[in-house]
C-alpha positions as CSV (number, residue, x, y, z in Angstrom):
1,M,90.6,80.9,233.8
2,M,89.3,77.2,234.6
3,L,87.7,75.2,231.9
4,S,85.8,71.9,232.0
5,W,86.9,68.9,230.3
6,K,83.5,68.8,228.7
7,T,84.4,72.3,227.3
8,L,87.7,71.3,226.1
9,C,86.7,68.5,224.3
10,H,84.3,71.0,221.9
11,P,86.2,72.0,218.7
12,K,87.9,75.2,218.5
13,R,85.5,77.1,216.7
14,M,82.9,76.5,219.6
15,G,85.2,77.7,222.2
16,G,87.0,74.2,223.1
17,I,90.6,72.9,222.1
18,G,89.7,70.1,220.3
19,I,90.6,67.5,222.4
20,R,88.8,64.1,221.7
21,D,86.7,62.5,224.5
22,I,88.7,59.0,224.5
23,S,85.4,57.1,225.6
24,L,83.2,58.4,223.0
25,F,85.6,57.5,220.3
26,N,86.1,54.2,222.0
27,L,82.5,53.9,221.7
28,A,82.5,55.0,218.0
29,L,85.4,52.2,217.2
30,L,83.5,49.6,219.1
31,G,80.4,50.6,216.8
32,R,82.0,50.2,213.9
33,Q,83.2,46.5,214.8
34,V,79.5,45.9,215.6
35,W,78.5,47.4,212.0
36,R,81.2,45.1,210.8
37,L,80.1,41.8,212.3
38,I,76.1,42.7,210.9
39,N,77.6,43.1,207.6
40,N,80.7,41.1,206.8
41,K,80.2,37.5,207.7
42,E,83.6,36.3,207.3
43,L,86.4,34.6,209.8
44,C,85.9,37.0,212.7
45,Y,82.1,36.6,212.5
46,K,82.2,33.0,212.3
47,V,84.5,32.8,215.5
48,L,82.4,35.3,217.8
49,S,79.2,34.1,216.4
50,S,79.8,30.6,217.3
51,K,80.6,31.2,220.9
52,Y,78.8,34.3,222.0
53,F,75.5,34.7,219.2
54,P,75.0,31.5,217.4
55,D,71.6,32.6,216.5
56,G,73.4,35.0,213.9
57,N,72.0,38.0,216.0
58,I,74.9,40.0,217.7
59,F,71.9,42.3,219.9
60,N,70.8,38.7,221.3
61,S,74.3,37.3,222.5
62,K,74.2,34.3,225.1
63,K,75.7,35.0,228.5
64,V,79.0,33.5,228.9
65,D,80.8,32.9,232.2
66,K,84.0,34.0,231.0
67,A,83.7,36.1,227.8
68,S,86.9,37.8,226.2
69,F,87.6,41.7,226.8
70,T,87.4,42.1,223.1
71,W,84.0,40.5,223.5
72,T,82.7,42.0,226.4
73,S,83.6,45.7,224.7
74,I,81.7,45.0,221.3
75,A,78.6,43.5,223.2
76,A,78.6,46.5,225.6
77,A,78.6,48.9,222.3
78,A,76.1,46.5,220.6
79,N,73.6,47.1,223.3
80,T,74.5,50.9,223.4
81,F,73.4,51.0,220.2
82,K,70.6,48.4,219.8
83,D,67.7,51.0,219.9
84,G,69.0,52.8,217.2
85,F,69.7,49.9,214.6
86,G,66.5,48.8,212.8
87,W,65.9,45.9,210.6
88,Q,65.2,45.7,206.5
89,V,62.4,43.6,206.8
90,G,62.6,41.7,203.9
91,N,61.3,38.2,203.7
92,G,61.0,38.9,207.8
93,N,62.0,35.2,208.4
94,K,65.1,36.4,210.5
95,I,63.0,39.1,212.7
96,N,61.8,38.1,215.8
97,I,58.5,39.8,217.0
98,K,59.1,40.3,220.3
99,E,62.9,41.0,220.4
100,D,64.0,43.0,217.5
101,N,63.5,46.5,216.5
102,W,61.7,46.1,213.3
103,G,59.0,48.9,212.6
104,M,59.9,52.3,211.3
105,E,59.2,53.7,214.4
106,G,60.6,50.6,217.1
107,L,57.8,48.4,216.6
108,T,58.8,45.7,219.6
109,N,56.6,43.7,221.9
110,R,55.8,46.9,223.8
111,A,53.9,47.8,220.9
112,L,52.0,44.4,220.1
113,N,49.3,43.1,222.0
114,V,51.1,39.4,222.8
115,D,48.1,37.9,224.3
116,L,46.3,38.2,221.1
117,L,49.5,36.3,219.2
118,D,49.3,32.8,218.0
119,L,52.2,30.7,220.0
120,N,53.8,29.7,217.1
121,N,54.2,33.5,216.0
122,R,57.8,34.1,216.7
123,R,59.0,35.7,213.2
124,V,57.5,38.8,211.4
125,S,57.1,36.2,208.4
126,D,54.5,34.5,210.4
127,L,52.2,37.5,210.6
128,W,51.6,38.1,206.9
129,N,49.0,36.5,205.3
130,K,50.7,35.1,202.2
131,D,47.5,34.6,199.9
132,Q,47.0,38.3,200.0
133,R,50.6,39.4,199.9
134,S,49.5,41.7,203.4
């Protein structure tokens, strides 16, 4: 009897033999590193952000000629998970209107009529009417 690799990776209770899919496991571990870089602003964050994402947004990294293998792997995972991450708006000062996923349903540039926006509006906080708190 021949079983596919995909079937072998299923848990035993689902007819597989419980072998881990190493590529998915690796992606999960890299996703954990992305999460840590977003939430822990310690030494690793400071070193990587100074070279690869100086604006502090890991999802908006700059292109570097000779990126390290570590950063290349983390950036690939960040790109994979980018659509699943969203912002807690807070004061809106750090959220780029056009680039970031800042709405409950993934509100980005595609959902806005950019032609109607003032060219100076770059952050979510720029859209707020501060007098009326809306």
